[in-house]
C-alpha positions as CSV (number, residue, x, y, z in Angstrom):
1,M,15.0,-67.8,-0.1
2,K,16.5,-70.1,2.5
3,V,16.5,-73.9,2.0
4,L,17.2,-76.0,5.1
5,V,18.6,-79.5,4.7
6,A,17.7,-81.1,8.1
7,T,19.0,-84.6,8.3
8,D,19.8,-86.3,11.6
9,K,21.1,-89.1,9.4
10,P,23.1,-87.0,6.8
11,F,23.1,-87.5,3.1
12,A,26.3,-88.7,1.5
13,K,28.7,-85.8,0.7
14,V,28.2,-86.2,-3.0
15,A,24.4,-85.8,-2.5
16,V,24.9,-82.7,-0.4
17,D,27.3,-81.2,-3.0
18,G,24.7,-81.8,-5.7
19,I,21.9,-80.2,-3.7
20,R,24.1,-77.2,-2.9
21,K,25.0,-76.8,-6.5
22,E,21.4,-76.7,-7.7
23,I,20.2,-74.4,-4.9
24,E,23.0,-71.9,-5.1
25,A,22.8,-71.9,-8.9
26,A,19.1,-70.8,-8.5
27,G,20.2,-67.9,-6.3
28,Y,19.0,-69.4,-3.0
29,E,20.8,-70.0,0.3
30,L,21.5,-73.5,1.6
31,V,21.7,-74.2,5.3
32,L,22.8,-77.6,6.6
33,L,21.6,-79.1,9.9
34,E,23.1,-82.6,10.3
35,K,23.2,-85.0,13.2
36,Y,21.3,-82.5,15.3
37,G,20.1,-85.1,17.9
38,E,17.8,-82.8,19.8
39,K,14.5,-81.6,18.5
40,A,15.2,-78.1,19.9
41,K,17.9,-77.6,17.4
42,L,15.5,-78.4,14.6
43,L,12.9,-76.0,16.0
44,E,15.5,-73.2,16.1
45,A,16.8,-74.0,12.5
46,V,13.3,-73.9,10.9
47,K,12.3,-70.5,12.2
48,D,13.3,-68.6,9.0
49,A,13.5,-71.5,6.5
50,N,11.3,-71.2,3.4
51,A,11.9,-74.8,2.3
52,I,13.1,-77.9,4.1
53,I,14.6,-81.1,2.7
54,I,14.5,-84.1,5.1
55,R,15.0,-87.9,5.2
56,S,13.2,-89.7,8.0
57,D,13.2,-86.6,10.2
58,I,9.9,-85.9,12.0
59,I,8.0,-82.8,10.8
60,D,5.1,-82.5,13.2
61,A,2.8,-79.7,14.3
62,E,5.4,-78.4,16.7
63,V,7.9,-78.0,14.0
64,L,5.4,-76.4,11.6
65,D,4.3,-74.0,14.3
66,A,8.0,-72.9,14.7
67,A,8.5,-72.6,10.9
68,K,6.7,-69.3,10.3
69,E,8.2,-68.8,6.8
70,L,8.0,-72.4,5.6
71,K,6.3,-73.1,2.3
72,I,7.4,-76.6,1.3
73,V,8.7,-79.8,2.8
74,V,10.5,-82.3,0.5
75,R,11.1,-85.8,1.9
76,A,13.9,-87.7,0.2
77,G,12.2,-91.1,0.0
78,A,9.1,-92.9,-1.1
79,G,6.8,-92.3,1.8
80,Y,6.0,-89.3,3.9
81,D,4.5,-90.9,7.0
82,N,7.1,-88.9,9.1
83,V,5.3,-85.7,8.1
84,D,2.1,-84.6,9.8
85,L,0.0,-83.9,6.6
86,E,-3.0,-82.5,8.5
87,A,-0.8,-80.0,10.3
88,A,1.0,-79.2,7.1
89,T,-2.3,-78.5,5.3
90,A,-3.4,-76.3,8.2
91,H,-0.2,-74.3,7.9
92,N,-0.5,-74.1,4.0
93,V,2.7,-76.0,3.6
94,C,3.2,-78.2,0.5
95,V,4.6,-81.7,1.2
96,M,6.4,-83.6,-1.6
97,N,8.3,-86.9,-1.7
98,T,10.6,-88.6,-4.2
99,P,9.1,-91.9,-5.2
100,G,11.3,-94.3,-7.0
101,Q,14.5,-92.7,-5.8
102,N,15.7,-95.8,-3.9
103,S,13.6,-98.5,-5.5
104,N,16.4,-100.5,-7.0
105,A,18.4,-100.3,-3.8
106,V,15.6,-101.7,-1.8
107,A,14.9,-104.4,-4.4
108,E,18.6,-105.4,-4.3
109,L,18.5,-105.5,-0.5
110,A,15.5,-107.8,-0.6
111,F,17.4,-110.3,-2.8
112,G,20.5,-110.0,-0.6
113,L,18.3,-111.1,2.3
114,M,16.7,-113.9,0.3
115,V,20.0,-115.3,-0.8
116,M,21.4,-115.2,2.7
117,A,18.2,-116.9,4.1
118,V,18.1,-119.8,1.6
119,R,21.8,-120.3,2.2
120,N,21.2,-120.8,5.9
121,M,22.8,-117.4,6.7
122,Y,26.1,-118.9,5.5
123,N,26.5,-121.0,8.7
124,G,28.5,-123.7,6.9
125,T,25.6,-126.0,6.2
126,S,24.0,-126.7,2.8
127,G,21.2,-124.4,1.7
128,T,19.0,-124.2,-1.3
129,E,18.6,-121.9,-4.3
130,L,16.1,-119.2,-5.4
131,M,16.0,-120.6,-8.9
132,G,12.7,-122.4,-9.5
133,K,11.1,-121.1,-6.4
134,K,7.8,-119.2,-6.6
135,L,8.2,-115.5,-5.7
136,G,5.2,-113.5,-4.6
137,I,5.4,-109.7,-4.7
138,H,2.9,-108.1,-2.4
139,A,2.3,-104.6,-3.9
140,Y,3.5,-104.0,-7.5
141,G,4.8,-100.4,-7.2
142,N,8.3,-99.0,-8.0
143,V,10.1,-101.4,-5.6
144,G,7.9,-104.4,-6.6
145,R,8.6,-104.0,-10.3
146,N,12.3,-103.8,-9.6
147,V,12.0,-107.0,-7.6
148,A,10.3,-108.7,-10.5
149,R,13.0,-107.5,-12.9
150,I,15.8,-109.0,-10.7
151,A,13.8,-112.2,-10.0
152,K,13.9,-113.0,-13.7
153,G,17.6,-113.2,-13.5
154,F,17.4,-115.7,-10.7
155,G,15.1,-117.9,-12.7
156,M,12.2,-117.6,-10.3
157,E,8.5,-118.1,-11.1
158,I,7.0,-114.6,-10.3
159,Y,3.5,-113.8,-8.9
160,A,2.1,-110.5,-7.7
161,F,-0.9,-109.1,-5.9
162,D,-1.7,-105.4,-5.8
163,A,-5.3,-104.2,-5.1
164,F,-4.7,-101.0,-7.0
165,C,-2.7,-102.2,-10.0
166,P,-4.6,-103.6,-13.0
167,K,-3.9,-107.2,-13.8
168,E,-2.8,-106.4,-17.4
169,V,-0.1,-104.0,-16.1
170,I,1.3,-106.8,-13.9
171,E,1.1,-109.4,-16.6
172,K,2.7,-107.4,-19.3
173,D,5.9,-107.7,-17.3
174,G,5.7,-111.5,-17.5
175,V,4.4,-111.7,-13.9
176,K,1.4,-113.8,-12.9
177,A,-1.3,-111.7,-11.2
178,V,-3.3,-113.3,-8.4
179,G,-6.6,-112.2,-7.1
180,S,-5.9,-111.8,-3.4
181,A,-3.2,-111.6,-0.8
182,E,-4.4,-115.0,0.6
183,E,-3.8,-116.6,-2.8
184,L,-0.3,-115.0,-3.0
185,Y,0.8,-116.3,0.4
186,S,-0.6,-119.8,-0.1
187,T,1.0,-120.1,-3.5
188,C,4.5,-118.8,-3.1
189,D,7.6,-120.1,-1.5
190,V,8.9,-116.5,-1.0
191,V,6.9,-113.4,-0.5
192,S,8.5,-109.9,-0.8
193,L,6.4,-107.3,1.0
194,H,6.2,-103.8,-0.4
195,I,2.9,-102.3,0.9
196,P,2.8,-98.8,2.4
197,A,1.8,-98.2,6.0
198,T,-1.8,-96.9,5.8
199,A,-4.9,-97.2,7.9
200,E,-5.9,-100.2,5.7
201,T,-2.5,-102.0,5.8
202,K,-1.3,-101.5,9.3
203,N,-1.2,-104.9,11.1
204,S,-2.5,-106.6,8.0
205,I,0.3,-109.1,7.8
206,N,-1.2,-111.3,10.5
207,Y,-1.6,-114.8,11.8
208,A,-4.1,-116.0,9.2
209,L,-2.2,-114.6,6.3
210,V,1.3,-115.7,7.1
211,N,0.2,-119.1,8.3
212,K,-0.9,-119.8,4.7
213,M,2.7,-119.9,3.5
214,P,4.0,-123.4,2.7
215,K,6.6,-125.2,4.8
216,G,10.0,-123.6,4.4
217,G,8.4,-120.4,3.1
218,L,10.2,-117.1,3.3
219,L,8.7,-113.7,4.0
220,V,10.8,-110.6,3.3
221,N,9.5,-107.2,4.6
222,T,11.5,-104.2,3.3
223,A,8.4,-102.1,3.8
224,R,7.2,-100.4,7.0
225,K,7.3,-102.3,10.3
226,E,3.7,-101.1,11.1
227,V,2.2,-103.5,8.6
228,I,3.2,-106.5,10.7
229,N,0.7,-107.6,13.4
230,E,3.2,-108.2,16.1
231,A,0.9,-109.8,18.6
232,E,-0.4,-112.3,16.1
233,L,3.1,-113.0,14.9
234,I,4.0,-113.9,18.5
235,Q,1.0,-116.2,18.6
236,L,2.0,-117.9,15.4
237,M,5.5,-118.5,16.7
238,E,4.3,-119.8,20.0
239,E,2.2,-122.4,18.2
240,R,5.2,-123.7,16.4
241,P,6.8,-126.0,19.0
242,T,10.2,-126.3,17.5
243,G,12.7,-124.1,15.6
244,S,13.9,-120.6,16.1
245,R,12.2,-117.3,16.4
246,H,12.1,-114.3,14.1
247,Y,10.9,-110.8,15.0
248,P,11.3,-107.2,14.1
249,H,13.8,-106.1,16.7
250,L,11.8,-103.2,18.3
251,P,12.8,-101.9,21.7
252,R,10.7,-102.2,24.8
253,N,7.7,-103.9,23.3
254,D,6.1,-107.3,23.5
255,L,8.1,-108.8,20.6
256,L,11.4,-107.8,22.2
257,Q,10.3,-109.4,25.5
258,H,9.4,-112.5,23.5
259,I,12.8,-112.5,21.9
260,L,14.5,-112.3,25.3
261,K,12.4,-115.1,26.7
262,S,13.2,-117.3,23.7
263,L,16.9,-116.6,24.0
264,A,16.8,-117.2,27.7
265,T,15.3,-120.6,27.3
266,G,17.6,-121.4,24.4
267,T,16.7,-122.6,20.9
268,G,19.7,-124.8,20.2
269,L,20.1,-123.4,16.7
270,E,23.3,-122.4,15.0
271,T,22.4,-119.0,13.8
272,Y,24.1,-115.7,14.5
273,L,23.7,-112.1,15.5
274,F,25.1,-109.5,13.2
275,V,25.2,-105.8,14.2
276,S,26.5,-103.3,11.7
277,Q,26.1,-99.6,11.2
278,Q,26.8,-96.6,9.0
279,N,27.1,-92.9,9.7
280,T,26.7,-93.1,13.4
281,D,28.6,-91.2,16.0
282,D,27.7,-93.6,18.8
283,S,30.8,-95.7,19.5
284,R,28.7,-98.2,21.5
285,L,27.3,-99.4,18.1
286,H,30.7,-100.5,16.8
287,L,30.2,-104.2,17.6
288,P,31.9,-107.3,16.2
289,V,30.0,-110.2,14.7
290,L,28.9,-112.3,17.6
291,P,27.6,-115.9,17.8
292,F,24.1,-115.7,19.3
293,P,21.6,-118.6,19.2
294,G,18.1,-118.2,17.8
295,I,18.1,-115.1,15.7
296,V,20.0,-113.3,13.0
297,S,19.8,-109.5,12.6
298,C,21.7,-106.8,10.7
299,G,21.3,-103.1,10.8
300,N,21.3,-101.0,7.6
301,G,22.4,-97.4,8.0
302,A,21.7,-94.9,10.7
303,D,18.7,-92.8,11.5
304,R,17.8,-90.0,13.9
305,H,20.0,-89.7,17.1
306,G,22.7,-92.0,15.8
307,I,20.4,-95.0,15.5
308,F,20.0,-97.7,12.9
309,Y,17.6,-96.9,10.1
310,S,16.6,-100.5,9.6
311,F,16.8,-104.1,10.9
312,A,16.7,-107.4,9.2
313,G,15.9,-110.5,11.2
314,F,15.9,-114.2,10.3
315,G,14.4,-117.3,12.0
316,R,13.2,-120.6,10.8
317,F,10.5,-123.0,12.1
318,R,11.4,-126.6,11.3
319,S,7.7,-127.1,10.5
320,G,7.0,-123.9,8.7
321,V,8.1,-120.5,7.6
322,L,11.4,-118.6,7.5
323,Y,10.8,-114.9,8.0
324,V,12.9,-111.9,7.3
325,V,11.9,-108.4,8.4
326,L,13.5,-105.0,7.7
327,N,12.5,-102.3,10.1
328,R,13.5,-99.0,11.6
329,F,14.3,-99.1,15.3
330,N,16.0,-97.0,17.9
331,I,19.1,-98.9,18.9
332,R,20.0,-96.6,21.7
333,S,16.9,-97.8,23.5
334,R,18.5,-101.3,23.4
335,F,21.9,-100.2,24.8
336,C,21.0,-97.5,27.3
């Protein structure tokens, strides 16, 4: 049996060593395909693979057509939206994920963004504290529960909404359950977003919902970018006459054009652009910390084709809400 580990963004060496140890101890063969860049290399590698382990790599109908011996796809992560489930079913291929694997890491990242935001991105001015603020957790799954656990140490007042999690499950953790997303957003100073990207949730974080947040509110999205309604977010920002802009930094779309327009006209704010990367072979990404008015962003890791896995952006309206978003995006599209 041949197990293919296909990761354009490779696992850490210690993880690969652990995978190899388990697979070879079971008498199977391990094949590594890392930083492959071109889909053609993946199509060639899967031809005789019986199993495949991936990260954010795309397994679509074309890949499954090429993988004549494939029986199982395992995605190292909570979601599997990068796998075509209908095509997998048609090919009699089992798809599995690893929920909870990185839940604490995501929760810690959310708090890193919160702290940076309330401290004015460490720009030398006085900020505020998380202690005493009302934190709303939108979706009380593995990540949401870790966020609640950490929030207790910060002395925050914790609320949660999850349409599929019973109220008693939430409240047994010392968290106040609310009856709707609208109530959560209107109640809390900070909302940490953890909903999956499904047909029901895509574009659900919209004008009406976000506009319910109180003045000075903070929205942190460490979930999928698709849950944000970009067009309505632009509308909301246009209607705030003063302050900076915050957007998911997606290439070649309306939000990016809106960012460029805002930066061209100038915001007069003392915020900064941060670009950082991990595990990328693209030397163009090795950028210093640069002063840049109007938006703050920071990449977190690398994804397919030597790109960032995620993005965090900050921006404040003087009359309203401070937003933070963490998203995957193709940074090569920005620099090519």
